N, C-alpha and C positions, 0 to 999 in steps of 0.2 A: 504491499499500501502505497503509496506517497505522497507522502506529508510536504506542506511547510515547514522551514526552520524553527522549533520550538515555536511555537505558537503559546501565547498562552492557554490556560484549560479552558476556559470558558471560551475564548474562539477556536477553539482545537472543534467541539463539538459542535455547537455549530458551521464545521468548514465540513467536519464528517455526515450531518445529517443533511446539511445544504447539498450534497454532493453524490454520496453513497443511501444514506443510511434513512428509507423511510420506515416511519415508527405510526406503532397504531396502540394505545393503549385503553387496555382491555380490564372494564372494569366491574364484578361477575356483583348482583345487590341485591339483598330481600328485606325490604322496609328499612328505609336509609332515606326516608324523609330528610331529616335534619338537614343531616349532612354530606348528600351526595350534591351539591352543588359547592359547596365547602370544595369539596375536591376536583371538582372537574376547573374550576375558577383556577387553584391552585399551579396545576399543571400547564409549564411553558408553553405557553402554543406557536412559537415557533420553531418549538423542534418538533413539532409531529404534524401527521397528518390526517389522521383523526383519532376525538377518542371518546371509544366503545360502552355504553353502558347495557347491559346484559341483565336482566330484570327479569327475576327467577322468584315467581308467582308472592309478588308483597303486593299486600290490599290497603296499601296506604297509598300515597301520593309520587312514591321515590321516582314514577315514569314518565310525569310531568316536570317535575321539579329539573328532572335529569334534564331534558327536553332542550328547555326556557334557557336552559344554564349553554347547551349548543353542544350538547353531548347528542350522537347518532344513536337510539334507544331501541333494541334489541328484545325479545322476549322467548325465556329459553322455557317451556310449561313443564319440565321436568324433573321435576326438586333437585338439587344440587351443588353446590362450590365447583366442582371438577367441570358435568353436567353445560354448563350455567362460562366458564370458559373456553372449553369446549365450541361453543358456541360465536365467545366471542374469537376465537382462532382462526374459526372457517370464515368468519368475514372480514378478517383482517388482512387474510392470506387472498383469497377472493381480489379486495381491493389493490393489491398489488406492493402492500406492504414486503420490509425485508429484516422487522422489527418486531414483535410484537412483548408486548413490556405487559403487567398485569401491576395491580394496585387493589386496596382494595374500598370499598367505602363509605367506610365507618370515619375515615379520618384521622385514623389509629398513624398513618403513614406522615411525611411529608412528600408530599411532589414536585417542589420545587429542587430536590436533590436527584430529579433525575438526570439533569447530566454525568454527575458520579457513576452514573449506571449508563450510561450510552458515551460516558471516554472510554471504560474498558472493552462492549461491545467492539470500538470505534481501531481498538488498537488489535482488537484478532480473538480475543473473547467470541463462544459461541453462548454460552450461560453468563449473567451475573446476576449473584440474588444481593439482595439489603441486607445484613446483617445489622439485625435488635439485638446481637448479645457485643457483639462490637463498637457499635454506636453509645451513644448516650438512648435511657428516657429515661419517660417521666414517670416517676415514683408511684407505682402502683398498677403501671399503663403494662406489666408485660406479668399477668398471677402467678404462681411459684408453679400452678399446677403444669402450662404451660410453659413453664424456663426447664422443665425437670424432663418433660417430655419433647424439648430438641436438645435435651443434652443424649439422653438414651436414646436418640430414632437417626443421629446424626453419627453418635460414639456406634454404631450398628452398623451404618452405609464404609465409614471409616473403615472397624471387623472385617466386612467381606467385603465389600468393596477396593479398598484403598484410598478412597476420595477425601478430604477432612472438611466438611461442612461444620461451621459453628450454627446454623438457623436454618430451617424452615421457612422462613420469611415471605410474606404474600408480594413484596415490592420486591419486583425480580424483572429482567430485559432478559428476554431471547430469540439468537436468529432464527429465521424462517427455515435455513434448512436443514437448523437444526431438529426442531420441533418435526419437521419431517420426519426426519430420520427419527428420533421417537417414537413418532405414530400415540401419541397420550388416549391412555382410555379411563384413567379412572373417573368416576362421576361421583365419588363424597367427599370427606373429610384425608383421603388420600393424598389429594391434585397437590402438593409440590412434595412428597415426595419423592413420589412417586416420578416425578419431572427430574429431581438429583440422585436417583436410586439408578433413570435410562443415562442419562450425561455422563458416569462415573460406568455402566457397559460399555455406553461406547467411546469412550475413553475423549469425552466431550473434551476441550478447554472450557474451562471456567473461570471466576474472583467471586470474591466474597467484597463486596465496598460498608462501612461503617455507614449507617443510617441511625436520624433518628427517630424515637418512637415517645406517643405520646398517650392518653388517656380514651379510649375511642368515646363518638357522642354515642349515648343509646348502649341497651344491657348486652354483652354476648350473646350470639346463638350457641357459641361451644364449650370455653371453658366459663364462662359464665354462667353455668350452672352444670352441679353431676353426673346430671342425663348427657350431658352435651359434652361434657370433658371425658367422658367414656367410651361413648358411643366416641368420636376422635380417638381415642387413646388407640383401644380394639384395630380400628382399620388402616391407622395408620401401621401397628405392628402387623396384621394383617398383612397390606401390602409389600412390609423389605420381605414377609420370609416368603410370600410368594415368585418373588423378584429371586430370594435364593434360590428354591426349590425348584422354580420351574423356568423354561424358554420364554417367558412373556412380554 
């Protein structure tokens, strides 16, 4: 990749994006009416071609608010975080984008840090994870069960496949050709861990960058409840061991 000599970091990202990267941001949502406009408005518009909000069965005004903020709103009637992400990927790739960025719709991520992820993509990495473990977290933003679950899952990925991640964070960027090779299929809570396992199995280039993390707007559908925590933990472990013992 031919670049100008040592441009400042922000200029370098814009150069990558304007000449080579077509970036779509995918945001899966379920009842995020209070937060989704904040997320969409915080995304650096000059760096992306489209913001895709995938409505996964919301019963509030999430879809209307997202559309008013300027996002493309898609509907995924099948319930599941992974299903919503898959719907967004299909649209993003069909629109000719070669990088897909994922963000949560609860405003816990800091979308303005997108240039940090794109910089690493521009340097030749296939997958870039925004690591909440390496970045600064607002007190109480990441609950103990989430921290423990992250450590267990990433430790197992290291043990079984030799890829050292620190987080299963939702804020991530991945190249289109890498997504095509991954053949993602997970429909629910195991989406992020499936992507990282497949990156390891395929030998893809990856980086983690520190990102900030704050308390979400509204209650978590996963770690905010005992039932959600248990379901997510079981599913993540299932995905890990399914990929360990079966060729999927």
